[in-house]
Backbone bond lengths (Angstrom), bond angles and torsions (degrees), N, CA, C in turn:
res aa  C-N    CA-C-N  psi(-1)  N-CA   C-N-CA  omega(-1)  CA-C   N-CA-C  phi
1 M - - - 1.457 - - 1.529 111.23 -
2 L 1.316 116.23 -42.73 1.461 120.42 -178.18 1.520 111.98 -63.66
3 I 1.340 116.24 -40.38 1.465 120.12 -179.75 1.524 110.91 -69.68
4 S 1.329 116.95 -34.52 1.463 121.65 -174.10 1.521 113.72 -80.08
5 I 1.336 117.39 -27.81 1.468 121.20 -173.11 1.531 113.65 -52.15
6 P 1.356 120.47 -42.68 1.477 119.23 -179.98 1.528 114.08 -58.45
7 F 1.339 117.44 -25.34 1.460 120.55 -178.35 1.525 112.55 -88.46
8 F 1.335 116.58 -10.72 1.460 120.65 -173.74 1.531 113.07 -58.66
9 P 1.345 119.65 -44.52 1.483 119.23 179.28 1.530 113.06 -60.21
10 F 1.344 116.16 -29.19 1.459 119.48 -178.85 1.527 112.33 -69.12
11 L 1.360 117.58 -20.45 1.456 119.99 176.57 1.526 111.47 -63.40
12 I 1.320 116.15 -22.11 1.460 120.97 177.20 1.526 110.38 -91.24
13 I 1.351 115.61 -37.93 1.473 120.30 -174.14 1.529 111.69 -88.99
14 I 1.348 116.75 -54.73 1.475 121.84 -177.89 1.534 107.98 -131.26
15 K 1.328 116.35 85.72 1.464 121.17 -173.71 1.524 112.25 -59.43
16 S 1.329 116.60 -44.56 1.455 120.59 -176.66 1.522 111.39 -60.42
17 F 1.316 116.74 -47.81 1.472 121.31 179.46 1.522 110.90 -59.56
18 A 1.333 115.77 -45.75 1.467 120.28 -178.09 1.519 111.07 -64.11
19 R 1.335 116.77 -47.90 1.471 120.03 -175.38 1.527 111.47 -63.63
20 K 1.334 117.09 -41.57 1.467 119.24 -179.02 1.526 111.32 -61.09
21 N 1.327 116.87 -37.14 1.457 120.38 177.98 1.527 112.09 -76.46
22 L 1.322 116.72 -38.17 1.458 120.41 179.78 1.526 111.24 -66.32
23 V 1.340 115.99 -36.33 1.469 120.92 177.76 1.529 110.51 -60.45
24 I 1.323 117.17 -42.51 1.470 121.22 178.67 1.527 110.64 -66.01
25 I 1.333 116.31 -41.93 1.469 120.67 178.94 1.532 110.87 -62.31
26 V 1.330 116.28 -45.05 1.471 120.56 -179.65 1.522 110.91 -63.30
27 S 1.326 117.10 -41.70 1.462 120.48 -179.54 1.527 111.18 -64.03
28 T 1.317 116.38 -44.27 1.472 121.06 178.82 1.521 111.07 -64.31
29 T 1.329 115.87 -44.88 1.463 120.89 178.58 1.525 111.32 -63.15
30 S 1.329 116.84 -37.69 1.465 121.27 -179.23 1.528 111.58 -64.22
31 R 1.331 116.26 -40.12 1.473 119.18 177.82 1.530 110.46 -62.29
32 F 1.325 115.81 -38.38 1.467 120.91 176.67 1.527 110.67 -66.66
33 L 1.335 116.68 -42.60 1.464 121.17 -178.37 1.535 112.18 -64.51
34 L 1.323 116.66 -35.61 1.466 119.37 177.80 1.524 110.94 -58.32
35 K 1.332 116.18 -38.51 1.464 120.42 178.04 1.526 111.14 -70.00
36 V 1.332 115.66 -42.54 1.470 120.10 179.79 1.528 110.90 -62.56
37 L 1.331 116.61 -40.58 1.461 121.74 -177.55 1.522 112.96 -86.41
38 N 1.330 116.72 1.73 1.477 121.73 180.00 1.532 112.03 57.10
39 I 1.328 115.52 42.93 1.459 120.72 177.40 1.527 108.42 -102.24
40 V 1.316 115.73 120.09 1.465 122.12 179.01 1.526 107.60 -102.93
41 V 1.324 116.73 124.74 1.461 120.65 -175.79 1.521 110.49 -116.90
42 E 1.320 115.10 129.69 1.458 121.80 173.67 1.527 107.72 -104.26
43 Y 1.327 116.39 114.05 1.463 121.37 -178.68 1.527 109.65 -97.14
44 K 1.316 116.98 124.32 1.460 122.00 175.38 1.529 107.73 -110.18
45 I 1.337 115.08 106.46 1.463 121.10 -170.65 1.529 110.02 -121.33
46 P 1.339 118.15 129.91 1.477 120.27 -179.78 1.524 111.76 -71.23
47 N 1.321 115.71 158.62 1.467 121.25 -179.98 1.523 112.31 -65.75
48 T 1.335 116.41 -20.30 1.463 120.22 -177.96 1.531 112.20 -77.89
49 F 1.326 116.60 -9.04 1.468 119.24 176.95 1.523 108.95 -74.41
50 I 1.331 116.08 124.81 1.473 121.50 179.85 1.517 108.01 -109.54
51 N 1.296 116.66 117.30 1.457 121.63 -173.42 1.522 112.92 -63.09
52 N 1.330 117.25 -29.52 1.460 120.57 -177.47 1.525 113.02 -81.11
53 D 1.339 117.25 -14.49 1.463 120.55 176.23 1.528 109.45 -78.98
54 N 1.319 115.48 163.05 1.459 118.12 171.75 1.520 109.40 -119.66
55 Y 1.316 115.61 151.26 1.457 121.64 -169.74 1.522 111.68 -135.19
56 L 1.331 114.15 160.46 1.453 120.52 162.57 1.527 105.10 -92.11
57 I 1.315 116.60 108.76 1.460 122.16 -173.42 1.528 109.55 -98.49
58 V 1.333 116.00 129.44 1.465 121.20 179.03 1.527 109.53 -123.83
59 S 1.311 115.82 147.28 1.467 119.69 -174.78 1.520 110.47 -153.08
60 N 1.345 115.32 158.62 1.464 119.52 167.24 1.523 108.01 -69.25
61 H 1.333 116.27 163.42 1.465 119.64 -170.71 1.527 110.36 -136.54
62 L 1.336 115.82 116.75 1.461 121.33 -176.52 1.520 113.37 -120.08
63 S 1.328 117.38 -21.88 1.458 119.78 -171.38 1.523 110.68 -167.62
64 Y 1.331 116.14 162.93 1.470 120.07 171.06 1.527 110.33 -64.67
65 L 1.330 117.12 -20.05 1.462 121.20 176.98 1.530 111.20 -63.26
66 D 1.336 116.40 -26.38 1.472 120.52 178.45 1.530 110.83 -55.15
67 V 1.320 115.67 -39.70 1.456 121.16 -176.69 1.528 110.57 -63.48
68 I 1.327 116.34 -45.28 1.467 121.00 -179.90 1.526 110.15 -63.85
69 I 1.328 115.86 -43.96 1.460 121.58 -176.95 1.530 111.18 -64.43
70 L 1.325 116.85 -44.40 1.463 120.38 -179.12 1.523 111.77 -72.85
71 A 1.337 116.23 -42.00 1.471 119.88 -178.35 1.520 111.64 -63.98
72 A 1.330 117.57 -32.39 1.462 120.89 -178.54 1.525 111.55 -61.54
73 K 1.328 116.76 -33.76 1.468 120.97 -177.05 1.527 112.74 -101.61
74 F 1.331 115.73 -32.02 1.458 120.51 -174.79 1.537 109.25 -125.36
75 P 1.332 118.66 90.26 1.465 120.42 178.23 1.528 109.63 -55.30
76 S 1.333 116.59 122.58 1.466 120.34 -170.70 1.513 112.37 -154.11
77 C 1.342 114.11 158.44 1.463 121.01 164.41 1.532 107.00 -84.29
78 F 1.295 116.65 131.99 1.461 120.15 177.36 1.523 109.93 -98.64
79 V 1.324 114.93 144.27 1.462 121.02 174.42 1.519 107.48 -101.43
80 T 1.317 116.44 126.81 1.455 120.49 177.46 1.516 109.39 -137.89
81 S 1.308 116.66 174.27 1.459 120.42 -174.20 1.525 112.05 -85.57
82 T 1.311 114.79 158.15 1.464 119.89 175.92 1.528 110.87 -65.36
83 D 1.343 117.27 -23.03 1.478 120.36 176.46 1.524 110.30 -63.70
84 V 1.345 116.37 -41.06 1.465 119.96 177.58 1.528 109.95 -65.82
85 K 1.309 116.13 -38.19 1.463 121.20 178.95 1.528 111.49 -57.26
86 K 1.327 116.72 -33.53 1.467 121.97 -178.45 1.527 113.04 -85.92
87 T 1.345 117.24 -9.38 1.463 121.09 -177.64 1.523 110.35 -75.47
88 P 1.350 117.73 130.74 1.468 120.01 178.07 1.524 111.67 -55.15
89 F 1.292 117.38 141.79 1.457 126.80 -179.87 1.530 111.74 70.01
90 L 1.332 117.37 -61.44 1.466 119.38 -179.54 1.525 110.63 -60.96
91 G 1.336 116.22 -37.73 1.458 119.83 178.21 1.518 112.15 -62.07
92 H 1.334 116.35 -42.88 1.463 120.83 177.61 1.532 110.60 -63.42
93 L 1.327 115.82 -43.46 1.462 119.99 179.97 1.523 111.71 -61.15
94 T 1.337 116.30 -44.57 1.464 119.10 -177.25 1.521 111.70 -66.30
95 R 1.335 117.55 -36.74 1.465 119.81 177.16 1.523 110.89 -66.29
96 L 1.340 115.53 -42.51 1.462 119.72 179.77 1.530 112.27 -70.39
97 A 1.326 116.45 -18.21 1.469 120.78 178.04 1.523 112.12 -87.67
98 G 1.343 116.62 -0.75 1.463 119.84 178.80 1.512 113.84 75.29
99 C 1.338 117.00 27.04 1.463 120.62 -178.06 1.527 111.72 -67.46
100 L 1.322 114.73 156.60 1.458 123.05 172.10 1.523 107.31 -101.38
101 F 1.311 117.39 135.49 1.467 120.67 -173.90 1.525 111.05 -112.04
102 V 1.345 114.93 140.82 1.465 120.67 176.26 1.521 109.32 -128.49
103 D 1.315 114.61 142.55 1.466 121.12 174.73 1.515 107.00 -102.07
104 R 1.319 116.25 98.63 1.467 120.13 -173.69 1.523 112.83 -69.66
105 N 1.318 117.23 -13.26 1.465 120.54 -179.75 1.524 112.72 -94.56
106 N 1.326 116.52 0.52 1.462 120.32 -177.22 1.522 109.60 -129.46
107 R 1.329 116.00 99.62 1.467 120.42 -176.02 1.526 112.77 -68.55
108 K 1.326 116.77 -25.89 1.462 119.90 179.13 1.523 110.63 -65.47
109 N 1.336 115.93 -43.03 1.464 120.11 179.73 1.522 111.98 -71.89
110 L 1.342 116.18 -26.10 1.465 120.89 -173.65 1.526 111.82 -59.28
111 K 1.322 117.81 -37.42 1.470 120.60 -179.38 1.526 111.16 -62.35
112 L 1.338 116.03 -42.18 1.467 119.75 178.43 1.519 110.97 -67.62
113 E 1.335 116.32 -35.78 1.461 120.74 -179.33 1.526 111.04 -69.03
114 I 1.339 116.79 -35.21 1.465 120.95 176.39 1.527 110.07 -64.78
115 V 1.325 116.83 -34.91 1.472 120.70 177.05 1.526 110.24 -61.08
116 E 1.335 117.54 -39.68 1.472 120.77 178.08 1.520 110.97 -63.63
117 I 1.320 116.66 -40.13 1.475 121.19 178.32 1.520 109.83 -65.92
118 R 1.328 115.85 -43.02 1.477 120.26 176.68 1.520 110.90 -58.90
119 T 1.320 116.28 -41.87 1.464 120.63 -179.11 1.526 110.82 -62.88
120 A 1.337 116.62 -45.24 1.471 120.90 179.64 1.524 110.75 -61.12
121 L 1.334 117.02 -42.06 1.465 120.78 178.42 1.526 110.81 -65.33
122 S 1.318 116.71 -42.61 1.468 121.37 -179.11 1.522 111.79 -65.22
123 E 1.332 116.20 -27.71 1.471 120.61 -179.86 1.526 112.35 -87.14
124 G 1.344 116.38 7.89 1.460 120.61 172.54 1.512 115.62 91.05
125 M 1.330 117.53 11.78 1.465 119.87 179.45 1.525 111.10 -95.81
126 N 1.335 116.46 146.08 1.455 120.02 167.65 1.519 108.45 -70.81
127 V 1.321 115.40 144.43 1.465 120.50 172.88 1.524 107.89 -125.45
128 I 1.323 116.68 128.54 1.465 121.66 179.80 1.523 109.09 -113.38
129 F 1.345 115.57 131.05 1.459 118.46 169.40 1.525 109.71 -140.57
130 F 1.328 114.79 159.15 1.458 122.05 -177.89 1.525 107.95 -107.15
131 P 1.342 117.89 102.55 1.468 120.93 -171.92 1.524 114.74 -67.09
132 E 1.335 118.32 -13.46 1.465 119.02 175.49 1.530 110.79 -69.63
133 A 1.339 115.92 -17.92 1.466 123.23 176.92 1.521 113.35 68.82
134 T 1.320 117.14 12.13 1.461 121.33 175.20 1.522 108.09 -166.35
135 S 1.318 116.84 158.52 1.466 119.33 172.77 1.527 107.99 -86.27
136 T 1.326 116.42 150.86 1.472 120.29 -172.33 1.522 111.21 -128.50
137 N 1.335 115.57 174.95 1.465 120.69 177.73 1.526 112.03 -87.17
138 G 1.318 117.50 2.66 1.459 121.63 173.90 1.514 116.01 84.89
139 E 1.329 118.29 4.08 1.463 119.14 179.77 1.524 111.43 -67.06
140 E 1.311 115.90 -32.49 1.461 120.93 176.18 1.520 108.51 -155.70
141 I 1.319 114.94 162.85 1.457 120.03 173.49 1.522 107.39 -93.52
142 F 1.327 116.43 118.18 1.453 121.21 -178.12 1.531 110.28 -65.24
143 R 1.318 115.17 165.38 1.473 119.10 176.76 1.526 109.25 -60.84
144 F 1.318 115.67 147.39 1.454 121.58 178.80 1.536 109.01 -87.80
145 R 1.312 115.92 125.31 1.456 119.72 177.38 1.533 109.59 -76.46
146 R 1.304 115.43 142.62 1.469 120.53 -166.48 1.530 117.22 -89.61
147 P 1.365 121.56 -27.50 1.474 119.28 -166.75 1.522 116.17 -52.88
148 L 1.330 118.56 -43.37 1.463 119.51 -174.09 1.522 113.29 -71.95
149 F 1.333 117.08 -13.83 1.469 119.95 174.61 1.533 111.41 -67.03
150 E 1.339 116.41 -16.20 1.459 120.64 177.12 1.529 111.27 -59.16
151 A 1.334 116.58 -29.94 1.466 120.44 -179.84 1.522 111.26 -64.25
152 S 1.330 116.77 -34.73 1.467 120.89 177.83 1.524 110.63 -69.66
153 I 1.324 116.07 -39.80 1.468 120.43 179.38 1.525 110.49 -64.16
154 A 1.328 115.38 -43.71 1.473 120.01 -176.83 1.523 112.39 -66.95
155 T 1.325 117.37 -33.79 1.474 120.94 -176.90 1.518 112.89 -101.18
156 Q 1.342 116.44 -12.81 1.469 122.78 -175.11 1.532 111.40 57.98
157 K 1.308 115.61 31.79 1.458 120.92 173.50 1.529 109.38 -83.95
158 K 1.323 116.45 142.54 1.461 120.47 -178.40 1.530 111.28 -67.49
159 I 1.324 113.73 151.18 1.463 121.19 175.49 1.520 108.28 -98.30
160 L 1.334 115.76 135.40 1.460 121.43 179.82 1.534 108.80 -118.51
161 P 1.350 117.55 100.26 1.459 119.80 179.52 1.533 110.72 -80.05
162 I 1.329 115.77 134.65 1.461 121.97 -178.52 1.530 109.71 -128.78
163 T 1.320 115.76 136.92 1.470 121.48 178.07 1.521 110.08 -111.41
164 I 1.332 115.61 126.90 1.459 121.50 177.79 1.522 109.00 -101.13
165 N 1.334 116.01 124.82 1.463 121.78 175.61 1.525 109.37 -123.99
166 Y 1.322 116.67 116.35 1.465 120.83 172.20 1.525 106.81 -85.55
167 L 1.332 116.74 119.49 1.464 121.03 -169.90 1.524 114.72 -101.75
168 E 1.345 116.31 -49.23 1.470 119.06 -172.12 1.531 111.74 -142.05
169 I 1.338 113.43 150.89 1.461 121.20 169.83 1.521 106.88 -124.51
170 E 1.314 115.62 115.04 1.469 121.95 -178.52 1.527 111.81 51.15
171 G 1.332 115.65 42.85 1.461 121.46 175.66 1.521 114.80 84.83
172 K 1.319 118.28 -5.89 1.465 121.45 179.40 1.518 109.81 -102.40
173 A 1.327 115.40 136.31 1.459 120.45 -177.85 1.527 110.71 -61.51
174 I 1.316 115.37 139.68 1.462 120.01 176.61 1.529 108.88 -81.75
175 N 1.329 115.94 131.54 1.453 121.82 -179.80 1.523 109.35 -140.68
176 R 1.316 116.71 -165.40 1.468 119.56 -174.64 1.524 113.36 -73.24
177 L 1.302 117.64 -11.80 1.466 119.81 176.63 1.525 112.63 -83.57
178 N 1.323 116.59 -40.72 1.474 119.48 -173.82 1.531 113.78 -111.09
179 R 1.335 117.54 6.53 1.469 120.66 -175.66 1.527 112.81 -62.12
180 D 1.340 116.88 -26.97 1.471 118.90 -176.07 1.522 112.86 -70.35
181 I 1.314 116.78 -6.71 1.467 119.35 173.60 1.528 109.77 -68.38
182 V 1.339 116.10 -32.99 1.466 119.79 179.61 1.529 112.58 -108.79
183 C 1.324 117.21 -36.63 1.463 119.97 -178.98 1.527 110.17 -73.35
184 W 1.307 115.41 137.95 1.476 121.93 179.51 1.515 107.20 -130.72
185 Y 1.321 116.76 113.19 1.462 119.88 -172.22 1.536 109.43 -156.59
186 G 1.313 114.78 173.71 1.459 119.83 177.18 1.515 112.33 60.39
187 D 1.349 115.30 -131.19 1.467 119.97 -177.09 1.532 112.68 -100.82
188 M 1.332 117.23 20.95 1.461 119.96 177.46 1.533 110.43 -61.82
189 T 1.327 116.35 139.62 1.464 119.94 176.95 1.523 109.66 -86.15
190 F 1.333 115.18 148.17 1.457 120.37 -173.71 1.527 112.73 -67.88
191 F 1.334 117.99 -52.16 1.463 120.79 -170.57 1.528 112.57 -66.84
192 S 1.327 117.75 -41.83 1.467 119.49 179.97 1.523 110.63 -64.81
193 H 1.336 115.93 -37.64 1.468 119.22 178.47 1.521 110.58 -68.95
194 F 1.324 116.49 -42.14 1.461 121.04 -179.24 1.529 111.26 -61.00
195 L 1.322 117.02 -36.47 1.476 120.81 177.51 1.526 111.01 -64.37
196 K 1.337 117.09 -35.54 1.466 120.65 176.58 1.520 110.67 -63.76
197 V 1.332 115.29 -43.37 1.469 119.82 179.39 1.526 109.92 -60.89
198 L 1.321 116.74 -43.20 1.472 121.33 -179.30 1.521 112.67 -63.36
199 S 1.316 116.90 -26.02 1.472 120.25 -175.05 1.524 113.21 -79.91
200 H 1.319 118.10 -6.52 1.467 120.47 -177.90 1.525 111.48 -104.65
201 K 1.326 114.70 143.37 1.467 120.58 -172.03 1.526 114.19 -78.51
202 K 1.332 116.85 -32.88 1.466 118.06 -177.49 1.519 110.49 -154.20
203 I 1.332 115.18 130.65 1.458 122.15 173.97 1.525 107.20 -122.47
204 L 1.323 116.42 125.36 1.463 121.29 -178.86 1.529 109.71 -101.88
205 V 1.324 115.50 129.22 1.463 121.98 -178.22 1.523 108.98 -128.49
206 E 1.324 115.02 143.05 1.465 120.99 175.93 1.529 108.80 -117.03
207 I 1.330 115.51 130.38 1.467 121.50 177.87 1.525 108.22 -113.72
208 N 1.329 115.94 115.43 1.467 121.46 177.64 1.525 109.37 -103.38
209 V 1.314 115.71 117.84 1.463 121.30 179.69 1.526 108.62 -99.12
210 S 1.315 116.65 122.19 1.469 121.18 178.67 1.526 110.26 -80.64
211 E 1.317 115.44 171.39 1.460 120.38 176.90 1.532 109.33 -64.65
212 P 1.327 117.67 127.65 1.468 118.79 175.29 1.527 109.71 -66.25
213 F 1.324 115.83 146.05 1.469 118.21 179.40 1.525 110.53 -138.67
214 A 1.326 115.43 148.58 1.461 121.88 -178.81 1.525 109.44 -82.50
215 P 1.340 116.94 147.13 1.468 119.40 -179.89 1.516 112.89 -69.03
216 E 1.354 116.53 -31.85 1.471 122.84 179.59 1.526 110.71 47.26
217 I 1.333 117.80 -121.72 1.473 119.38 -176.45 1.529 112.11 -104.28
218 L 1.314 117.03 13.18 1.458 119.95 -179.04 1.528 110.61 -71.76
219 S 1.326 115.89 149.40 1.462 121.02 175.92 1.527 109.26 -82.13
220 S 1.326 116.46 168.31 1.466 119.88 178.87 1.524 110.83 -63.15
221 I 1.326 117.63 -34.09 1.474 120.85 177.62 1.521 109.69 -64.56
222 E 1.334 116.72 -44.86 1.467 120.45 -179.62 1.527 111.24 -65.60
223 L 1.330 116.90 -37.74 1.464 120.37 177.87 1.528 110.74 -64.49
224 A 1.317 116.27 -41.25 1.468 120.76 179.11 1.525 110.83 -63.85
225 L 1.326 116.23 -43.95 1.472 120.80 -179.43 1.527 111.27 -65.73
226 K 1.332 116.60 -44.33 1.467 120.42 -179.56 1.524 110.80 -65.19
227 S 1.317 117.06 -42.91 1.469 121.30 -179.76 1.522 110.58 -62.89
228 R 1.332 116.48 -44.74 1.466 119.53 -179.96 1.525 110.79 -63.21
229 H 1.336 116.63 -40.73 1.466 120.01 179.02 1.532 110.68 -59.75
230 L 1.326 117.37 -44.19 1.465 121.12 -178.85 1.528 111.29 -66.93
231 V 1.328 116.31 -42.22 1.472 119.92 178.48 1.528 109.88 -64.83
232 N 1.319 115.94 -45.38 1.466 121.21 -177.31 1.526 112.27 -65.60
233 S 1.337 117.22 -31.84 1.469 120.91 -177.98 1.527 112.04 -66.19
234 N 1.331 117.47 -21.94 1.466 121.09 178.76 1.531 112.86 -105.22
235 Y 1.332 116.43 3.29 1.460 119.28 -175.26 1.531 110.72 -85.22
236 K 1.323 116.46 132.93 1.471 121.87 -176.24 1.525 112.94 -99.95
237 G 1.324 117.11 -24.22 1.459 120.21 177.28 1.512 113.94 66.79
238 F 1.318 114.75 -174.80 1.473 121.30 179.64 1.515 108.87 -120.24
239 S 1.326 116.64 126.18 1.470 120.54 -178.01 1.511 110.84 -108.98
240 Y 1.332 115.38 177.34 1.463 121.84 174.34 1.526 111.06 -90.41
241 L 1.327 117.68 -8.69 1.456 121.73 -170.23 1.521 113.87 -61.16
242 A 1.318 116.65 -31.36 1.465 119.46 -174.93 1.515 113.45 -91.06
243 M 1.334 118.67 6.13 1.452 121.38 -174.90 1.529 112.64 -62.51
244 E 1.316 116.35 -36.75 1.465 119.88 -174.15 1.526 113.26 -65.35
245 V 1.336 118.00 -20.33 1.474 119.51 -177.41 1.510 111.80 -85.95
246 L 1.343 118.70 -7.08 1.457 120.72 -177.68 1.532 111.26 -81.29
């Protein structure tokens, strides 16, 4: 927050300049936070991924930790809801991180919000959003909502599907009994959950990056379906099998 504050006025005056700098700050801070939180990430990235390109990045969503993990490797503008923007502390953080906000309950505003995403993509920035539109307990990957895929069609920027798998906590497999240590969903409070994360010595995460693909002539519905299929194909989920070792 302290590093980002000087750039905050520029979000009103020169949004592009501010966001490009805030994205770098968030990425650098995220790499530091991974060490502080003892989160070890294994990134599996295909050879077709070009670091100098920018993408519309989509992923499954299990926790606020997803943001830190993705930002550490892929400097990006994140898309989040206006509800998060209004949340104490988290709202301040998201504004200072240069996030793009969408009101999923207001279709009239959505068109203008998609224009902002298109602008960020056109200016060479990665944009990350979670098409499930909520964080989940990991039992399944919800259907991907289609509207924000319109930004990829309008800019013809490639889509980069990413799958997040939380694998282990202190050497023990994550399953349906202990998943709530990392998963943050429903009516869970932020601070109490964050304290749980801090209390553990090591969390192992695997990031599977699928082949990036161009939108070409596909519709937003087809892009959503294809992206979900690719994310789901690498998703491992949480089983009951590891319960006996706890």
